[in-house]
One Martini backbone bead per residue (centre of mass of N, CA, C, O) as a GRO file, in nm:
protein
   83
    1MET     BB    1  -0.601  -1.390  -1.412
    2THR     BB    2  -0.604  -1.101  -1.304
    3ASP     BB    3  -0.690  -1.162  -1.012
    4ALA     BB    4  -0.439  -1.340  -0.944
    5LEU     BB    5  -0.219  -1.120  -1.006
    6TYR     BB    6  -0.403  -0.859  -0.879
    7ASN     BB    7  -0.413  -0.881  -0.586
    8GLY     BB    8  -0.423  -0.739  -0.281
    9LYS     BB    9  -0.128  -0.801  -0.198
   10ILE     BB   10   0.010  -0.681  -0.445
   11MET     BB   11  -0.106  -0.392  -0.422
   12VAL     BB   12   0.011  -0.327  -0.146
   13ARG     BB   13   0.309  -0.367  -0.227
   14ALA     BB   14   0.316  -0.164  -0.470
   15GLN     BB   15   0.236   0.089  -0.261
   16ALA     BB   16   0.480   0.076  -0.111
   17VAL     BB   17   0.747   0.299   0.022
   18GLY     BB   18   1.008   0.148   0.154
   19PHE     BB   19   1.153   0.063  -0.157
   20GLN     BB   20   1.181   0.360  -0.293
   21MET     BB   21   1.495   0.305  -0.413
   22LEU     BB   22   1.848   0.293  -0.425
   23LEU     BB   23   2.118   0.101  -0.480
   24ASP     BB   24   2.455   0.112  -0.495
   25ALA     BB   25   2.505  -0.231  -0.561
   26PRO     BB   26   2.339  -0.415  -0.752
   27ALA     BB   27   2.306  -0.750  -0.860
   28ALA     BB   28   1.999  -0.685  -1.001
   29PRO     BB   29   1.935  -0.476  -1.229
   30ALA     BB   30   1.683  -0.229  -1.316
   31ALA     BB   31   1.529  -0.046  -1.583
   32VAL     BB   32   1.334   0.268  -1.548
   33GLU     BB   33   1.180   0.473  -1.798
   34VAL     BB   34   0.976   0.771  -1.777
   35GLY     BB   35   0.790   0.968  -2.008
   36LEU     BB   36   0.627   1.298  -2.040
   37ASN     BB   37   0.358   1.483  -2.179
   38SER     BB   38   0.215   1.815  -2.133
   39LEU     BB   39  -0.059   2.030  -2.071
   40PRO     BB   40  -0.209   2.286  -1.993
   41ALA     BB   41  -0.461   2.402  -1.849
   42GLY     BB   42  -0.780   2.438  -1.916
   43SER     BB   43  -1.084   2.506  -1.926
   44GLY     BB   44  -1.180   2.368  -1.610
   45ASP     BB   45  -0.895   2.300  -1.546
   46ARG     BB   46  -0.648   2.251  -1.278
   47GLU     BB   47  -0.456   2.071  -1.466
   48ARG     BB   48  -0.255   1.889  -1.625
   49ARG     BB   49  -0.229   1.708  -1.935
   50ILE     BB   50  -0.175   1.415  -2.077
   51VAL     BB   51  -0.034   1.324  -2.413
   52ALA     BB   52   0.235   1.147  -2.342
   53VAL     BB   53   0.392   0.812  -2.329
   54ALA     BB   54   0.713   0.673  -2.241
   55HIS     BB   55   0.939   0.379  -2.249
   56ARG     BB   56   1.222   0.216  -2.068
   57ILE     BB   57   1.269  -0.139  -2.011
   58ARG     BB   58   1.465  -0.350  -1.774
   59SER     BB   59   1.264  -0.623  -1.707
   60CYS     BB   60   0.996  -0.765  -1.632
   61ALA     BB   61   0.692  -0.845  -1.768
   62LEU     BB   62   0.522  -0.695  -1.557
   63CYS     BB   63   0.657  -0.418  -1.593
   64GLN     BB   64   0.607  -0.392  -1.895
   65GLY     BB   65   0.300  -0.413  -1.883
   66ALA     BB   66   0.254  -0.171  -1.694
   67ALA     BB   67   0.383   0.042  -1.880
   68ASN     BB   68   0.195  -0.003  -2.119
   69ALA     BB   69  -0.068   0.064  -1.971
   70LEU     BB   70   0.011   0.352  -1.897
   71ALA     BB   71   0.072   0.460  -2.185
   72LYS     BB   72  -0.225   0.406  -2.284
   73ALA     BB   73  -0.404   0.547  -2.039
   74ALA     BB   74  -0.292   0.846  -1.967
   75PRO     BB   75  -0.387   0.992  -2.194
   76GLY     BB   76  -0.604   1.271  -2.088
   77HIS     BB   77  -0.501   1.286  -1.805
   78ALA     BB   78  -0.435   1.381  -1.507
   79ALA     BB   79  -0.151   1.369  -1.334
   80ALA     BB   80  -0.268   1.303  -1.046
   81SER     BB   81  -0.434   1.045  -1.141
   82VAL     BB   82  -0.168   0.879  -1.215
   83ARG     BB   83  -0.009   0.880  -0.944
   0.00000   0.00000   0.00000
């Protein structure tokens, strides 16, 4: 099921930058807020490490699942690697 849901076409579209903006008056708005806490780089690290991620999403189940996966997987990683 994962392969069918996250196939190559979906991933290409998800990474496209052309639609990452806000509409002035959307007919069907969705809200996504993501916050994170990070710590300064330690010895040997070149950048900050994420320590916690939380989110508030009012959107489809796919967006909610993606945000949950991010919140679970991001802590401990460098911020640039999560971007």
